[in-house]
C-alpha positions in Angstrom: -26.7 55.6 45.4 -29.5 53.1 45.9 -29.3 51.0 49.2 -30.7 48.0 47.5 -29.6 47.8 43.8 -31.5 44.6 43.1 -34.8 46.4 43.6 -33.8 48.9 40.7 -32.5 46.2 38.3 -35.0 43.4 38.7 -33.0 41.2 41.1 -29.7 41.4 39.5 -26.8 40.4 41.7 -24.7 43.3 43.0 -21.6 42.3 40.8 -23.7 42.5 37.6 -25.2 45.8 38.8 -21.7 47.3 39.4 -20.5 46.0 36.0 -23.4 47.6 34.2 -22.7 51.0 36.0 -18.9 50.7 34.9 -19.9 50.0 31.3 -22.1 53.2 31.1 -19.3 55.5 32.3 -17.1 57.4 29.8 -13.8 58.3 31.5 -11.5 61.1 30.3 -7.8 61.1 31.4 -6.0 64.3 30.6 -2.7 66.2 31.7 -2.9 69.6 33.2 0.0 72.0 33.9 0.0 74.0 37.1 2.3 76.6 38.5 6.0 76.2 38.1 5.4 73.7 35.3 4.0 70.9 37.6 2.0 68.2 35.7 -1.2 66.8 37.1 -3.2 63.9 35.6 -6.9 64.5 35.8 -9.4 61.7 35.7 -13.0 62.7 35.0 -16.2 60.8 34.5 -16.1 58.1 37.1 -19.5 58.4 38.7 -20.0 57.5 42.4 -20.0 59.0 45.8 -17.0 61.0 47.2 -16.0 58.1 49.3 -16.0 55.7 46.3 -13.8 58.2 44.4 -11.5 58.4 47.3 -11.1 54.6 47.4 -10.2 54.6 43.7 -7.9 57.6 44.2 -6.1 55.8 47.1 -5.6 52.6 45.1 -4.2 54.6 42.2 -1.9 56.7 44.4 -0.5 53.5 46.0 0.0 51.7 42.7 1.7 54.7 41.1 3.6 55.9 44.2 2.4 59.5 43.9 0.3 62.0 45.8 -3.2 63.1 44.7 -6.6 64.2 45.7 -10.3 64.1 44.9 -11.8 67.5 44.0 -15.2 68.4 42.4 -16.0 64.9 41.4 -12.7 64.2 39.7 -9.4 62.6 40.7 -6.1 64.5 40.5 -2.7 62.8 40.6 0.7 64.4 40.8 2.8 63.8 37.6 2.0 62.4 34.2 0.4 59.0 34.6 -2.1 58.9 31.8 -1.3 55.6 30.2 -0.6 53.8 33.5 -3.9 55.0 35.0 -5.8 53.7 32.0 -4.2 50.2 32.4 -5.0 50.2 36.2 -8.7 51.2 35.6 -9.0 48.3 33.2 -7.1 45.7 35.0 -7.9 46.5 38.7 -11.4 48.0 38.5 -12.9 46.4 35.4 -13.6 49.5 33.3 -14.0 48.7 29.6 -11.0 50.0 27.6 -13.3 51.5 24.9 -14.8 53.8 27.5 -11.6 55.3 28.7 -10.1 58.2 26.5 -6.6 59.7 27.0 -6.7 63.3 25.9 -3.2 64.4 24.7 
């Protein structure tokens, strides 16, 4: 990530820079089945550093009262939380709803 985002985007405030980045991301939320029939919600397409992904994962885990992790640039949450994750990403993080796709 750039240390001074305003130098890249012609002096835009950091809030506008972050909003532009969010609007360019296409997020996929899907359900995966693991051993013993366990369900895992996978969130892919959120760009950012590992620490940024961990912050988002932490907030999602506390909102959903579930466990989870960040692996290979994606967030994995225990259980089926596809629709609630979409709602939280829109309301709490400001991602545009048209850029979030739930794969059934």
